[in-house]
N, C-alpha and C positions, 0 to 999 in steps of 0.2 A: 442699738443701745440708746442713741439720741431720741429715737421715737418713743421709747419707754419713759425717758426722762421728761419729755414734753407732756406726756399724758399725766405724769405725777404732778407736774406743775399746775396743769389745768385743774386737776382734782383738788389740789390745795387751795387754789384761788376760789373755786366754787364753794368749798367748805367755809373759807374765810368770809366770802360775801354773804353766805347764809347766816353765819353767826352775827355779822354786823346788822343784817336786816332784823334778826331776832331781837337784838339789843335795842334797836330803834323802836320797834313795836312796843317793847316793854316800857320804854320811856314814855311813849305816847299814851299808854293806858295808865300810867302812874304807878307802876309796880316798882317798889324799891326792893331789889333782891339783896341789898347789903344791910338793911335796917330791920331788926326783929320787931314783931308786933308787940305793941304795948297791951297790957290788960285793960279791959274796959272799966271805966270809972262808974261809980254809983250814980252820979248824976248823968243824965242823958244829955250829953253835950254833943252836938253835931258839928264836926269840923270839916271844912271843905277848902280845897285849894283851887284857886283860879289859874287855869293854864292859859298862858298868852300864846296865841297862834304865831306871832313873830318869833317868840322865843323857841317855839317848837321848830319852826323853819330854820332858825339859826342853828339850833342843836342838830337838826338833820343835815344842814349844810356842813356843819363842823364834822359830823360823823362821816359824811361823804368824802370830805377832804382827808380825814384821817384814813378812811378806807382807801382813797386814791393814793395817799402817801405810803400806806402799808403795801398796796399792790405794786406801786412803783419800786418801793424798797425790795419787795419780793421778786419783782421782775429783774431788778438790778442784781439781786442775789443769784437769781436763776441764770441771768446772763453771765455773771462772774463765774458761777459754777460750770456753766456750759463752756465758757472760755477756758476755764481751768482744765475741764475735761478734754477740750480740743488741744490745749497746750500739752496736756499729759499724753494724748494720743500722738501728737506731733513728736513729742520727745521720745515716746515709745517707738514711733516709726524711725526717727533718726537713730535711736539706740540700736534698733533692729538692723538699719542700714549699716551703722558702724560695726555692729557685730558681724553682719554678712561680709563687710569689707575686711574686717579682721580675719574672718574665717577664710575669705578668698586669699588674703595675704598669707595666712598659715598654709593653705593648700598650695599656693604658688611656691612658698618656701619648701613645702614637702616635695612638690614636683621638681623643684630645682635640686633638692637634695637627692631625689631618686635619679634625676638626669645625671647628676655628678657621680652617683654610685654606678649607674650604667656606663657612663663614660670611662670611669675607672676600671669597671669590669671588662669593657671592650678593649681598653688599652692593655689590660692584663692578658686578655685572650689573644690579642695580636702579638704581645710579647711572647706568650707560650707558643703560638703558631710559628713565629719567627725562629724561636729556639728549636722547635721541632723540625722546621725547614732546614735550618743550619745543621742540625744533627743528622737529618736524612741525607743532606748534601755531603756532609763529611763521611757518612756511612757509605754513600754511593761512590765517593772518591776512593775510600779505603778498599771497597770491593773491587772497583775498577783497577786499582793498583795491584791488589792481590791477584785478580784475574790476569793482568798483564804479566806479572812475575810468574804466575803458574803457566801461562801460555809460553813464555820465554823458556821456562825450565822444561816444559813439555817438548818445545821445538828443539832445544839442545839435546834432550834425551832421545827424541826421535832421530835427530841427525846422527847422534852417536850410534844408535841402534842400526840405522841405515848403513853407516860406514862399516860397522862390524858385520852386518848381514851381507853387504857387498863383498867385503873381504872374504867372508866364509863362502859366499857363492862362487867367487873367483877361484878360490882354492878347490872347492868341490867340482867346479866345471873343469878345472885343469886335471884333477884326478880322474874325473869321468871321461874326459877326452883321452887321457892316457890309456885308461882301461878300455875305452871304446876302440881306440886304434889297435890296441893289442888284440881285442876280441875280433875286430874286423879282419885283422891279418890272419888270425887263426880260422875265422869263418870263411874267408876267401880261399885259403888253402884247402879247407875241408870241402867248400863248394866246388873248387876246381877239380878235386879228386872225384867228388860225387858226379860232377858234370861229365867228366871224362868217362866214368863208368856208365852213367846213364846214357851218354851219347853212343857208347859202344853197344849197349843193350838196345837202345832205340833203333840204331841202324840195322841191327840184326832183326829186330821185330818188324821194322818197316820193310826190310827185304822180304821177310816171310809173308807179311800181309800183302805186299805188292804182288808177289808171285801168286798168292791165293786169290787176290782181287782180279788179277789179270785172267786167271783161269775161270773164275766165276763170270767175269765180264764177257769173255769169249763164249761161254756156254749160254749166258743170257742173250747175247747178241744173236747167236745161232737160233735160239728158241724164238725170239721176237721176230727174226727174219722169216722163219718158217710160219709162224702164226700170221704175220702180216701178209705173207704170200697167200696163205690159205684164206684169210679174210678178203683180200683183194679179189681172189678168184671167185669167192662166194658172192661178193658185192657185184662183181661184173656179171655173174650169172643171174643174180636177182634183178639187176637193172635191165638186163637183156630180156628176161622173162616178163618183167613189168611193162617194159616198152612194147613188147610183142602183144601182151594182153591189152594194153591201152590202144594200140594200133588196130587190133582185131575188133575191140569194142567200138572204137570210133568208126571203123569201116562198116560194122554191122549197124551202128546208129544211123550213119549217113545213108546206108542202103535202105534201112527201114523208113527213114524220113523221106527219102526220094520215092520209095514205093507208096508211102502214105500220101505224099503230095500228088503223085500220079493218080492214085485211086480217088483222091478227093476231087481233083480236076476232072477226072472222067465221070465221077458221080455228078458233079455240077453240070457237066455237059449233057449227061443223060437227063438230068432234071430239067434243064432248060429246053431240051428237045421235047420232053414229055409235056411241059407246060405250054410250049408254043409261044406265038407272039400276041399282039393286040392289046386291048384294054385290060384283059385279065392279067397278062404278064406285067403291065405297068403297075397295077395295084399290088401284085405280089412283090415286085421289086421295092416298092415304097414301104411295104410292111416289113420286108427284110431289113431295109436300111434303118427304120425306126428301132427294130429289135437290136440291130448291131449297135446303134448309139446307146440304147438302154443298157446293154450288157457291158459296153465299153465304160460307161459311167460307173457301173457296179464294180468292174475290175479296178478302175482307178481309185474308187472309194476303199476297196479292200487293201490296196497298196498303201493308201494314205494312213490307214489305221495302224500299220506297222512301220511307219516312217518317223524316225526321230529327227525333227527339224530344229536346227539351231537358228537363233535370231539373225545371224549374219547371212543365212541362206535366203531370207525373204526377199522377193523381188527378182529372183533368178529362176531359171528353168533348165530342164534337160529333156531332149527328145531321144527316145531309146526304143529299139526293136526287140520284141519278145515273141518267141515261138512257143506255142502252147499245144498240148495234146488235147484230144476231144474231151477227155475227162477233167480238163483244167490243170493237169500237171505241167509245170514249166519245164520246157525242154532246153531252151537256149535263151541267153540274154545277150543282145548285141552291144557294140561299142556305143556309149552315149555321146550325144552331141549337145554341147552347151557348157555351163560352168562345171569345171572338173570336180569340185567338192560336192556340188548338187548331184552330179551323175553318179559318183561313187556312193553317196548316201542313198540315192534312189535304187541302185542295183542291190544294195544290202536289204532295203525294204522289200524288193520283189522276191529275193531269195528267202527272206523271212516269211513272206506270205505263203509260199510253197505251192498251193493249189488255188487256181482262180475260178470264179463262178462262170460256168459255161451253159448255154441254152441247149435244150433237147432238139430243137429244130436243126436238122443236119446242114441245111444250107447256111443258116446263120452261124452255126458252130464252126463250119468250115471257114467262113470269113474271119472269125475271131481267132483262128489258130496262128495267124501271122499279123501281129499287132505292131503298129507304130504309135507309141504313146508319147504324149507331151505332158510331162509331170512338172507341176508347179508347187513348190513347198509352201505349206500354210501352217501357221502356229495354232 
């Protein structure tokens, strides 16, 4: 706003200075703008006015002073106007501050009034809450008193009912005891009568059954004795026949074995006689020994294949004699020497093998018919 006012002042000063300059120029050229022209006279009279330079300078100085005075007056007026405007602005600012202060005071008053209303409302709420609490407490006390009186009344009623029930129960028990005693007496009399009758009948029935049982037992005993005697005689005859059969078979086996052994020994002697002595005999004996070893290994391998070996048997052994027929059939297994568990297991393996591999060479075959095997369990 002040910037616009300064521009207006400058514009007025410029216009004023221009007007003063124009007046000065008109004075200098002798133009009288206030005096009208006179009409020309008939006579030709030439009038001239001498212009003094000093006067012109004085006039110009006076105009300049007037212009300066006017400009000073205008500047003073502008300054006064500006001061008035500033004063008005300051007054307006103070009025605004006062208005704001008044507004703040009004708002503070309103806030105070609101706070007082809220305080009153809170006090009222607390009063209502207190009334409600007192009412609830009174209600609770009333309910507790009513519950106490109801419980007391219920307790008295239950006690009275219990007393009456106990009295009625006592009377009922007494009546029941009387009736029970009477019924027991009657039942005992009836039971005694029935027991006596039943005893009489039972004794008669027991005597009858005892006689019948005795008769049946005697008959059964006689039958079982006869049957047992018959079975014993049959078992004795069977055992005797079986023992006879076994003895004959064992005698025949031993005779056959002795005969076979004798024939084998004789054949061996005949073979040795036919083969004679010397280097040829040594070579044949060495060949026979190698063949015996080979077949012995084959026999042990066959037994090993049928031998179930436990881990606890490893590291132990059994030496056992086995007699074999020429076709490999096992004839007899001797008593093993060594660990008892290993020997029993080896005997089972030999029996399971059944037939052992035997050579066709009669001399080697003969040597393998009586074997002394050292069996070592292997996993």
